[in-house]
BAFI-3210 file (N, C-alpha, C; in Angstrom, 3 decimals, decimal comma, padded with zeros to 6 digits):
// residues 281
n [1|2|3|4|5|6|7|8|9|10|11|12|13|14|15|16|17|18|19|20|21|22|23|24|25|26|27|28|29|30|31|32|33|34|35|36|37|38|39|40|41|42|43|44|45|46|47|48|49|50|51|52|53|54|55|56|57|58|59|60|61|62|63|64|65|66|67|68|69|70|71|72|73|74|75|76|77|78|79|80|81|82|83|84|85|86|87|88|89|90|91|92|93|94|95|96|97|98|99|100|101|102|103|104|105|106|107|108|109|110|111|112|113|114|115|116|117|118|119|120|121|122|123|124|125|126|127|128|129|130|131|132|133|134|135|136|137|138|139|140|141|142|143|144|145|146|147|148|149|150|151|152|153|154|155|156|157|158|159|160|161|162|163|164|165|166|167|168|169|170|171|172|173|174|175|176|177|178|179|180|181|182|183|184|185|186|187|188|189|190|191|192|193|194|195|196|197|198|199|200|201|202|203|204|205|206|207|208|209|210|211|212|213|214|215|216|217|218|219|220|221|222|223|224|225|226|227|228|229|230|231|232|233|234|235|236|237|238|239|240|241|242|243|244|245|246|247|248|249|250|251|252|253|254|255|256|257|258|259|260|261|262|263|264|265|266|267|268|269|270|271|272|273|274|275|276|277|278|279|280|281]
n.u [074,437|076,217|078,460|078,949|079,720|081,957|083,811|084,030|085,231|087,679|088,906|089,259|091,248|093,414|093,520|095,001|097,811|099,911|098,572|096,982|098,953|100,120|097,954|097,380|099,773|099,853|097,482|098,587|100,748|099,669|097,750|099,560|101,037|099,141|098,398|100,982|101,326|099,049|099,520|102,024|101,326|099,377|101,066|102,819|100,988|100,372|102,741|103,127|100,970|101,680|104,228|103,417|101,732|103,337|105,767|104,948|102,074|100,325|097,161|094,903|094,125|093,817|092,775|092,673|089,859|090,378|093,047|094,410|093,938|095,017|097,306|098,418|100,324|099,033|096,639|095,560|094,530|091,992|091,893|094,168|095,254|092,987|091,787|093,676|093,693|090,976|091,100|093,117|091,819|090,016|088,301|090,231|092,298|095,749|097,946|098,448|099,450|100,732|101,405|103,485|103,967|106,300|108,420|111,659|114,729|117,624|121,115|124,519|127,930|128,315|126,250|122,864|119,518|115,893|113,726|111,349|110,077|109,327|107,559|107,498|106,210|108,468|108,079|105,515|105,339|106,705|104,798|103,094|104,467|107,150|109,590|111,801|112,942|114,330|116,877|120,088|122,352|123,624|121,282|117,804|115,303|115,479|113,381|112,688|112,038|114,283|115,706|114,415|114,806|112,439|110,609|110,516|108,251|108,090|108,955|107,284|108,829|110,546|108,762|107,904|110,312|110,752|108,705|109,756|112,032|110,967|109,584|111,676|113,035|111,282|111,162|113,800|113,844|111,974|113,150|115,439|114,053|113,095|115,270|115,959|116,404|114,015|112,578|114,738|115,641|118,426|120,982|120,199|121,583|123,033|121,158|121,875|121,111|119,092|119,749|121,966|122,268|123,452|123,404|120,684|119,806|121,166|119,996|117,491|117,746|118,301|116,061|114,408|115,526|114,961|112,294|112,022|114,335|117,294|117,968|119,619|121,107|121,764|118,872|117,988|118,033|116,742|117,577|116,802|118,507|119,205|118,914|120,902|123,206|123,227|123,703|125,959|126,428|126,828|126,294|126,345|127,089|126,243|123,671|122,258|119,235|116,623|113,400|109,867|107,771|104,683|103,570|104,423|107,012|110,673|112,598|115,630|117,848|120,388|120,661|121,474|122,476|121,574|120,988|120,483|118,207|116,834|114,380|113,832|111,981|111,780|110,507|110,552|113,320|114,891|113,903|112,988|113,148|113,167|112,187|111,730|108,480|107,897|110,213|110,046|107,573]
n.v [054,884|056,594|054,957|055,105|057,704|057,802|056,109|057,597|059,928|058,807|057,760|060,156|061,489|060,079|060,703|063,101|063,185|064,705|067,194|066,289|065,743|068,124|069,578|067,923|068,264|071,010|071,209|069,692|071,029|073,620|072,861|071,834|074,089|075,674|074,295|074,296|077,179|077,680|076,189|077,350|079,973|079,295|078,198|080,249|082,082|080,507|080,427|083,181|083,556|081,794|082,758|085,236|084,548|082,903|084,299|086,988|088,025|086,154|084,298|085,701|089,213|091,820|095,209|098,687|100,205|102,276|101,962|100,119|101,731|104,194|104,077|105,306|106,177|106,637|105,311|102,808|099,817|100,168|098,516|096,602|094,300|092,939|092,331|090,594|088,655|087,645|086,728|084,796|082,917|081,907|079,087|076,817|078,644|078,791|080,434|083,706|087,198|090,380|093,456|096,124|098,804|100,914|103,476|104,292|106,057|104,457|104,127|103,409|103,279|105,536|105,040|105,214|104,046|103,833|102,157|099,764|099,542|096,774|095,946|093,120|090,608|088,399|086,007|085,070|085,419|083,365|081,546|082,271|083,208|082,030|083,183|083,038|080,883|081,337|082,523|083,402|084,130|084,760|085,162|085,010|087,342|088,803|087,460|089,224|092,854|095,631|097,150|100,260|103,471|105,240|107,936|111,433|114,022|117,364|120,269|123,229|125,491|124,244|123,603|126,175|126,971|125,162|125,866|128,457|127,837|126,414|128,502|130,332|128,776|128,637|131,378|131,722|130,010|131,284|133,659|132,905|131,912|134,512|135,763|134,452|135,081|136,239|135,176|136,492|138,506|139,995|138,267|138,363|139,845|137,693|136,740|136,573|134,033|134,916|133,872|131,414|128,744|126,124|125,942|126,218|123,796|121,949|122,483|121,764|119,012|118,069|118,655|116,750|114,256|114,098|113,703|111,368|109,273|107,862|104,162|101,684|100,046|099,245|098,707|095,517|094,095|092,297|091,946|092,007|090,223|091,351|094,171|094,436|093,818|096,136|098,247|097,181|095,890|093,583|090,811|091,817|094,497|097,898|100,067|103,311|104,951|106,982|108,396|109,161|109,978|109,174|111,525|113,167|114,024|113,886|110,889|109,288|106,601|103,965|100,959|097,443|094,885|091,639|089,524|088,105|087,786|085,579|085,308|085,057|086,605|089,786|092,095|091,620|091,145|093,254|095,492|095,411|095,592|093,972|094,124|094,048|094,457|096,269|097,866|099,209|100,615]
n.w [052,366|053,965|053,859|051,234|050,780|052,423|051,164|048,770|049,519|050,691|048,327|046,867|048,541|047,630|044,934|044,423|045,685|046,486|047,075|049,260|051,046|051,463|052,706|054,841|056,374|056,873|058,547|060,645|061,523|062,211|064,279|065,997|066,728|067,741|070,102|071,381|071,760|073,380|075,567|076,391|077,123|079,138|080,926|081,481|082,827|084,998|086,356|086,817|088,587|090,618|091,472|092,495|094,568|096,242|096,808|097,419|097,568|098,901|099,044|099,616|100,328|102,619|102,814|103,598|102,113|100,173|099,654|097,746|095,262|095,761|097,251|099,562|102,440|104,788|104,652|106,324|107,962|110,550|112,783|113,015|114,257|115,346|112,916|111,821|113,657|113,339|110,626|110,857|112,335|110,821|109,289|107,314|106,661|106,306|107,123|108,226|107,901|108,770|107,000|105,939|103,692|101,933|100,557|099,433|098,884|098,333|099,164|098,411|098,499|096,699|094,849|093,965|094,304|093,724|095,916|097,171|100,180|102,311|105,169|107,322|109,334|110,602|111,746|111,228|108,542|107,243|107,127|105,156|102,740|100,609|100,688|102,481|101,794|099,614|099,786|098,775|099,812|103,205|105,881|107,114|108,197|111,619|114,237|116,274|116,555|115,739|118,659|119,373|120,821|122,844|121,574|122,581|123,815|122,623|124,501|125,373|124,681|122,973|120,987|119,986|119,081|117,015|115,285|114,669|113,363|111,110|109,808|109,293|107,384|105,338|104,703|103,722|101,602|099,892|099,565|098,008|095,670|094,780|093,949|091,592|088,254|085,926|082,700|080,039|081,672|083,300|085,336|088,796|091,836|094,160|097,107|100,356|102,906|105,635|108,135|109,672|107,624|108,089|110,917|111,498|110,268|112,056|114,369|113,825|113,244|115,716|117,183|115,672|116,368|119,003|118,944|117,264|118,074|117,010|116,332|118,484|117,131|113,724|111,797|110,420|107,321|104,299|100,731|097,245|094,807|092,383|092,947|094,873|093,311|091,656|093,424|094,374|096,765|099,547|101,785|105,088|104,507|104,826|104,154|103,139|103,713|102,801|103,264|103,002|105,895|107,505|108,253|106,323|106,490|106,137|106,668|107,779|107,692|108,490|107,159|107,815|105,799|105,793|104,493|101,195|098,543|095,884|093,530|090,905|089,692|088,311|089,416|092,222|092,789|091,816|093,132|095,685|099,346|102,223|105,600|109,321|110,332|112,531|112,600|110,126|110,500]
ca.u [074,813|077,281|079,488|079,530|080,404|083,260|084,540|084,317|086,269|088,909|089,444|089,593|092,578|094,421|093,735|096,011|098,540|100,667|097,688|096,632|100,090|100,350|096,929|097,633|100,909|099,389|096,717|099,331|101,559|098,813|097,328|100,731|101,362|098,039|098,694|102,248|101,048|098,119|100,426|103,145|100,481|098,845|102,328|103,229|099,877|100,416|104,002|102,959|100,188|102,595|105,226|102,710|101,240|104,401|106,693|104,507|100,780|099,461|096,062|093,964|094,637|092,806|093,388|091,762|089,303|091,049|094,547|094,748|093,789|095,833|098,651|098,957|100,919|098,019|095,521|095,839|093,362|091,839|092,078|094,903|095,385|091,781|091,438|094,596|093,179|089,800|091,483|093,866|091,028|089,029|088,601|090,859|093,451|096,976|098,765|098,146|100,572|100,552|102,449|103,476|104,713|106,905|109,171|112,777|115,992|118,734|122,441|125,675|129,114|127,945|125,289|121,595|118,423|114,777|113,301|110,147|110,379|108,186|107,765|106,767|106,481|109,169|107,594|104,283|105,491|107,105|103,654|102,335|105,182|108,408|110,793|112,885|113,753|115,081|118,147|121,208|123,423|123,157|120,010|116,532|115,138|115,276|112,199|112,313|112,450|115,348|115,375|114,314|114,475|111,113|110,672|110,036|107,531|108,779|108,415|106,604|109,814|111,092|107,733|108,167|111,764|110,492|107,908|110,598|112,986|110,164|109,224|112,873|113,335|110,362|111,499|114,856|113,594|111,251|114,264|116,132|113,196|112,935|116,705|116,114|115,997|113,027|113,176|114,977|116,317|119,910|121,091|120,169|122,548|122,670|120,704|122,417|119,998|119,155|120,337|123,008|121,527|123,910|123,032|119,281|119,757|121,617|118,989|116,206|117,893|118,369|114,553|113,828|116,051|114,290|110,868|112,313|115,564|117,913|118,021|120,718|121,817|121,140|117,788|118,488|117,088|117,158|117,208|116,857|119,952|119,346|119,143|122,238|124,095|123,237|124,285|127,233|126,513|126,738|126,019|127,197|127,364|125,248|123,175|121,665|117,884|115,783|112,018|108,869|107,003|103,180|103,289|105,020|108,465|111,681|113,259|116,750|118,478|121,249|120,211|122,518|122,124|121,911|120,579|120,138|117,422|116,722|113,075|113,611|110,992|112,586|109,859|111,084|114,774|115,490|113,236|112,443|113,871|112,338|112,666|110,761|107,402|108,031|111,308|109,526|106,718]
ca.v [056,303|057,067|054,175|055,544|058,867|057,540|055,593|058,725|060,765|058,173|057,836|061,687|061,753|059,315|061,131|064,056|062,865|065,974|068,174|065,647|065,624|069,573|069,874|067,207|068,733|072,310|070,939|069,117|072,142|074,515|072,373|071,770|075,478|076,303|073,559|074,907|078,542|077,724|075,599|078,401|081,073|078,689|077,929|081,559|082,478|079,787|080,837|084,429|083,415|081,055|083,827|086,331|084,115|082,299|085,324|088,259|088,400|085,085|084,138|086,791|090,333|092,710|096,487|099,681|100,199|103,125|101,786|099,588|102,676|105,401|103,522|106,408|105,611|106,739|104,407|101,529|099,106|100,837|097,670|095,498|093,141|092,285|091,876|089,505|087,443|087,079|086,036|083,607|081,854|081,411|077,679|076,827|079,516|078,196|081,230|085,222|088,003|091,763|094,080|097,635|099,131|102,241|103,735|105,082|106,207|103,819|104,529|102,587|103,405|106,545|104,599|105,277|103,336|103,590|100,688|099,567|098,747|095,954|095,515|092,004|089,765|087,324|084,746|084,857|085,541|082,224|080,647|082,956|083,190|081,078|083,996|082,662|079,531|081,755|083,187|082,923|084,605|085,441|084,638|085,586|088,450|088,442|087,402|090,347|093,987|096,401|098,023|101,621|104,328|105,910|109,269|112,329|115,139|118,549|121,252|124,416|126,279|123,675|123,746|127,596|126,991|124,409|126,728|129,523|127,217|126,136|129,925|130,852|128,026|129,133|132,613|131,613|129,519|132,304|134,576|132,307|132,088|135,808|135,964|133,875|135,883|135,887|134,964|137,560|139,328|139,698|137,518|139,103|139,606|136,724|137,036|135,685|133,719|135,805|133,032|130,473|127,536|124,980|126,016|125,886|122,239|121,268|122,571|120,916|117,534|117,811|118,357|115,475|113,090|113,913|113,111|110,064|109,000|106,664|102,885|101,340|099,322|099,346|097,675|094,504|093,847|091,409|092,649|091,422|089,971|092,414|095,457|094,271|093,921|097,563|098,960|096,605|095,558|092,058|090,402|092,495|095,896|098,908|101,026|104,450|105,048|108,213|108,260|110,008|109,354|109,253|113,026|113,884|114,469|112,839|110,141|108,741|105,602|103,141|099,504|096,401|093,895|090,356|088,440|088,523|086,579|085,533|084,828|084,935|087,662|091,153|092,972|091,680|091,031|094,531|096,649|095,146|095,433|093,404|094,437|093,778|095,439|097,319|098,768|100,107|101,494]
ca.w [051,982|054,639|053,433|049,964|051,090|053,043|050,079|047,699|050,306|050,785|046,941|046,649|049,099|046,857|043,591|044,386|046,877|047,068|047,688|050,515|051,919|051,967|053,512|056,200|057,071|057,307|059,684|061,816|062,024|062,663|065,412|067,051|067,118|068,754|071,387|072,028|072,190|074,446|076,759|076,855|077,844|080,467|081,839|082,061|083,763|086,271|087,024|087,465|089,902|091,658|091,990|093,314|095,871|097,012|097,244|097,750|098,121|099,402|098,111|099,959|101,003|103,307|102,700|103,737|100,815|099,150|099,458|096,273|094,183|096,054|097,869|100,413|103,639|105,990|104,411|106,985|108,602|111,813|114,013|112,280|115,185|115,391|111,704|111,648|114,610|112,659|109,532|111,111|112,928|109,787|108,791|105,877|106,602|106,952|107,712|107,976|108,421|108,402|106,192|105,756|102,439|101,947|099,463|099,878|098,018|099,104|098,630|098,830|097,567|095,760|093,995|094,565|093,619|094,428|096,216|097,908|101,547|102,836|106,499|107,528|110,549|110,073|112,459|110,545|107,044|106,578|106,721|104,041|101,632|100,858|100,448|103,377|101,209|098,239|100,166|098,046|100,833|104,413|106,567|106,929|109,291|113,007|114,666|117,068|115,836|116,422|119,839|119,097|121,914|122,690|121,419|123,637|123,386|122,654|125,385|124,727|124,257|121,700|119,964|119,537|118,255|115,673|114,325|114,164|112,311|109,910|109,195|108,676|106,267|104,246|104,158|102,994|100,353|099,012|099,057|096,854|094,414|094,324|093,415|090,291|087,170|084,940|081,386|079,534|082,693|083,769|086,581|090,037|092,799|095,205|098,319|101,527|103,745|107,008|109,291|109,221|107,331|108,696|112,318|111,426|110,055|113,107|115,360|113,350|113,399|117,154|117,477|115,165|117,055|120,310|118,650|116,754|118,201|116,195|117,084|119,061|115,937|112,357|111,452|109,579|106,237|103,176|099,635|096,051|094,227|091,347|093,581|095,450|092,285|091,102|094,460|094,663|098,264|099,864|103,126|106,048|104,208|105,238|103,083|103,676|103,117|103,006|102,494|103,689|106,894|107,383|108,275|104,999|106,876|105,554|107,600|107,188|108,509|108,018|107,204|107,728|104,990|106,425|103,528|099,807|097,868|094,514|093,202|089,465|089,252|088,365|090,162|093,543|092,867|091,430|093,568|097,120|100,559|103,364|107,115|110,396|110,171|113,527|112,202|109,084|111,201]
c.u [076,140|078,549|079,985|080,179|081,933|084,233|085,055|085,470|087,660|089,673|090,001|090,854|093,568|094,702|094,858|096,944|099,469|099,746|097,238|097,707|100,221|099,226|097,079|098,669|100,610|098,453|097,554|100,162|100,782|098,245|098,351|101,050|100,294|098,136|099,789|101,974|100,065|098,840|101,396|102,215|099,842|100,019|102,776|102,268|100,020|101,714|103,802|101,994|100,866|103,556|104,541|102,210|102,272|105,384|106,126|103,105|100,041|098,269|094,890|094,627|093,449|093,405|092,214|091,141|089,900|092,520|094,986|094,775|094,844|097,203|099,298|099,363|099,920|096,740|095,768|094,560|093,307|092,206|092,932|095,046|094,196|091,348|092,338|094,042|091,927|090,166|092,164|093,049|089,958|089,390|089,118|092,209|094,615|097,939|098,322|099,151|100,324|101,709|102,293|104,388|105,150|107,764|110,399|113,858|117,061|120,007|123,486|126,817|128,930|126,958|123,888|120,515|117,072|114,238|111,923|110,506|109,075|108,464|106,933|106,997|107,168|108,522|106,276|104,398|105,957|105,902|102,830|103,117|106,535|109,587|111,974|113,590|114,463|116,224|119,249|122,471|122,944|122,009|118,769|116,430|114,983|113,908|111,691|112,782|113,727|114,871|115,485|114,035|113,107|111,363|110,148|109,225|108,355|108,178|107,844|107,600|110,479|110,061|107,848|109,414|111,467|109,662|108,783|111,437|112,275|109,961|110,475|113,304|112,541|110,764|112,813|114,683|112,878|112,332|115,096|115,412|113,141|114,222|116,847|115,659|114,934|113,442|113,406|115,640|117,672|119,866|121,068|121,287|122,156|122,207|121,098|121,153|120,160|119,739|121,420|122,253|122,098|123,348|121,469|119,063|120,119|120,576|117,666|116,457|118,005|116,857|114,028|114,474|115,402|112,930|110,993|113,854|116,062|118,064|119,418|121,598|121,009|119,973|118,337|117,458|117,741|116,714|117,420|118,229|120,276|119,556|120,616|123,438|124,329|123,788|125,691|127,364|126,454|126,404|126,919|127,403|126,130|124,841|122,379|120,309|117,203|114,562|111,205|108,151|105,485|102,919|103,883|106,507|109,349|112,261|114,436|117,339|119,457|120,733|121,523|121,894|122,550|121,565|120,160|119,362|117,252|115,508|113,011|112,708|111,753|111,896|110,245|112,596|115,360|115,009|112,824|113,412|112,755|112,889|111,392|109,731|107,443|109,072|110,775|108,422|107,287]
c.v [056,701|056,250|054,536|056,854|058,665|057,071|056,711|059,640|060,033|058,027|059,288|061,931|061,133|059,996|062,195|064,009|064,026|067,062|067,607|065,818|067,170|069,812|069,195|067,818|070,080|072,131|070,505|070,212|073,180|074,175|072,312|073,103|076,022|075,534|074,220|076,193|078,569|077,139|076,467|079,500|080,514|078,695|079,282|082,112|081,736|080,184|082,151|084,368|082,895|082,018|084,800|085,751|083,343|083,258|086,646|088,278|087,370|084,902|085,171|087,938|091,188|094,029|097,485|100,007|100,989|102,807|101,162|100,626|103,853|105,061|104,638|105,726|105,549|105,977|103,082|101,062|099,821|099,798|096,409|094,208|092,203|091,623|090,549|088,310|086,809|086,222|084,771|082,439|081,295|079,959|077,655|077,641|078,933|079,189|082,807|086,026|089,345|092,405|095,485|097,979|100,639|102,344|104,487|105,177|105,562|104,015|103,686|102,807|104,402|106,108|104,669|104,577|103,599|102,277|100,799|098,857|098,074|095,480|094,204|091,434|088,521|085,908|084,393|084,712|084,085|081,215|081,111|082,821|082,207|081,972|083,634|081,505|080,036|082,499|082,500|083,182|085,239|084,496|085,399|086,586|087,846|088,345|088,549|091,673|094,629|097,279|099,544|102,411|104,948|107,309|110,326|113,481|116,394|119,522|122,426|125,339|125,633|123,718|125,190|127,593|126,288|125,235|127,929|129,117|127,020|127,459|130,393|130,195|128,401|130,421|132,524|130,996|130,423|133,315|134,129|132,286|133,483|136,288|135,473|134,838|135,479|135,690|136,391|138,743|139,041|138,986|138,575|138,925|138,542|137,358|136,058|135,350|134,736|135,229|132,029|129,134|126,151|124,777|125,596|124,282|121,529|121,339|121,682|119,374|117,181|117,633|117,116|114,217|113,036|113,392|111,695|109,676|107,888|105,322|102,701|100,575|099,473|098,300|096,851|094,192|092,830|092,150|091,607|091,290|091,083|093,743|095,560|094,439|095,438|098,377|098,539|096,573|094,079|092,002|091,123|093,925|096,731|099,792|102,069|104,618|106,119|108,058|109,197|109,280|109,684|110,764|113,717|114,474|113,389|112,126|109,384|107,668|104,662|101,699|098,547|095,247|092,504|089,202|088,996|087,328|086,574|084,753|084,429|085,966|089,061|092,056|092,950|091,682|092,374|095,638|096,583|094,988|095,017|093,758|094,013|094,996|096,594|098,262|099,821|101,173|102,555]
c.w [052,615|054,201|052,098|050,040|051,587|051,980|049,010|048,453|050,351|049,395|046,539|047,268|048,234|045,443|043,323|045,720|047,390|047,676|048,986|051,494|052,527|052,906|054,958|057,107|057,586|058,703|060,889|062,437|062,686|064,183|066,464|067,578|068,099|069,971|072,090|072,596|073,425|075,771|077,253|077,592|079,064|081,391|082,439|083,096|085,059|087,091|087,606|088,662|091,014|092,261|092,921|094,454|096,637|097,559|097,635|098,370|098,863|098,517|098,356|100,513|101,545|103,426|103,165|102,326|099,695|098,792|098,077|095,240|094,518|096,655|098,749|101,754|104,848|105,791|104,947|107,531|110,029|112,927|113,316|113,112|115,239|114,049|111,408|112,445|113,951|111,510|109,775|111,760|112,073|109,302|107,328|105,753|107,107|107,567|107,363|108,547|108,041|107,632|106,099|104,571|102,588|100,691|100,033|098,795|098,761|098,391|099,288|098,065|096,537|094,629|094,650|093,561|094,362|094,701|097,004|099,143|102,035|104,239|106,780|109,028|110,366|110,585|111,739|109,071|106,477|106,443|105,690|102,618|101,780|100,437|101,359|102,799|099,885|098,510|099,433|098,904|102,105|105,069|106,484|108,120|110,617|113,411|115,451|116,333|116,370|117,614|119,525|120,461|121,761|122,523|122,563|123,236|123,490|123,625|124,628|124,101|122,890|120,679|119,227|118,663|116,943|114,732|113,772|112,945|110,881|109,143|108,537|107,488|105,071|103,632|103,292|101,489|099,373|098,632|097,902|095,529|093,844|093,621|092,023|089,325|086,358|083,592|080,630|080,397|082,952|085,051|087,749|090,916|093,783|096,427|099,444|102,488|105,185|108,045|108,741|108,933|107,947|110,212|112,389|111,291|111,238|114,231|115,073|113,609|114,895|117,638|116,991|115,866|118,405|120,019|118,222|116,934|117,400|116,922|117,562|118,082|114,769|112,111|110,391|108,490|105,137|101,928|098,451|095,510|093,142|091,864|094,295|094,442|091,788|092,195|094,912|096,222|098,365|101,341|104,067|105,727|104,808|104,248|103,787|102,909|103,610|102,415|103,384|104,701|106,627|107,391|107,223|105,281|106,137|106,874|107,035|108,151|107,778|108,227|107,180|106,842|105,582|105,550|102,010|099,149|096,472|094,146|091,794|088,856|089,474|089,329|091,679|093,634|092,620|092,162|095,124|098,126|101,539|104,671|108,093|110,357|111,398|113,183|111,129|109,690|112,029]
res [m|a|a|n|i|t|k|i|a|w|r|n|l|g|r|n|r|r|r|t|l|i|t|g|l|a|l|t|v|g|t|s|l|c|v|l|s|s|g|l|i|d|g|l|s|r|d|l|v|r|s|l|t|r|y|d|l|g|h|i|q|a|h|e|k|e|y|p|r|r|r|a|l|n|l|t|l|p|t|p|q|k|t|l|a|r|i|a|s|t|k|g|v|i|g|a|s|m|r|v|y|g|n|a|l|v|s|a|d|h|k|s|e|g|a|q|l|v|g|v|d|p|n|r|e|v|k|v|t|i|l|h|e|r|l|v|d|g|r|y|l|d|g|e|p|t|p|w|p|k|g|q|k|l|s|e|g|e|k|k|k|d|q|a|l|t|a|q|a|e|d|d|a|l|a|e|l|d|a|l|p|s|i|g|e|e|k|k|a|a|i|s|p|a|t|d|a|s|a|n|r|r|d|t|l|e|l|a|r|k|i|s|p|a|p|s|r|s|p|r|v|i|m|g|q|g|l|a|k|r|l|k|v|k|k|g|d|k|i|f|a|i|g|y|t|v|d|g|l|t|s|e|v|y|f|e|v|v|g|i|y|h|t|g|t|e|l|y|d|r|n|r|i|y|l|h|i|a|d|l|q]
***
């Protein structure tokens, strides 16, 4: 019975050769396209995972449980050194490293771009990612952090001065808002601040420098090639960065670019700046 069915099927293929050829060609092309698309999607997925693990995330991450959802600066691990030691001593772990993330507005030559700052431990990071192998200009980060002077506590008099400056700044800001005309009203007369704004800013900066003095040299960073092109900077140039601290205050500093990397992933090449974790902290 099976032999007869096979003979009938074979003869049927020859009865209309054009139909058989078209059907066979359609099946061949359809199957080839399915295999091609499946292979392309699988390859892209593998490249994405490889890029994430080799250049950024590693294979496992440990965060404060709310951090992946909120990404707030104060959501840090309570005992990072102990956590790092436990992870590094786990069987099968090749390398483990700590990180700190932040954001800043960076400027150079009248150009500004938003960037993500990533603080890493250069000595440990080389065992977790291969970013150090993707440098196209310059060198990798120093193993030791930038020498930062220790901050000093404010005296009682300076604390009172700080509170007065804050209150005055709030009053001046409210006065400027009050001077703005409502919809349909004529423009109001400008109200001059009650105090010298430049003097207030100078006094505020002096207090800020006492609490958090500037480093003896510019912290060294490496940045993505795409970001470097947009800012038109190269190895040896300095960039200015301003961002928020954990306390919600603004902090500003000059960075020295010692290296430029290229990973081929736009997420890293156009938006990332790496520096020593202690410098970012």
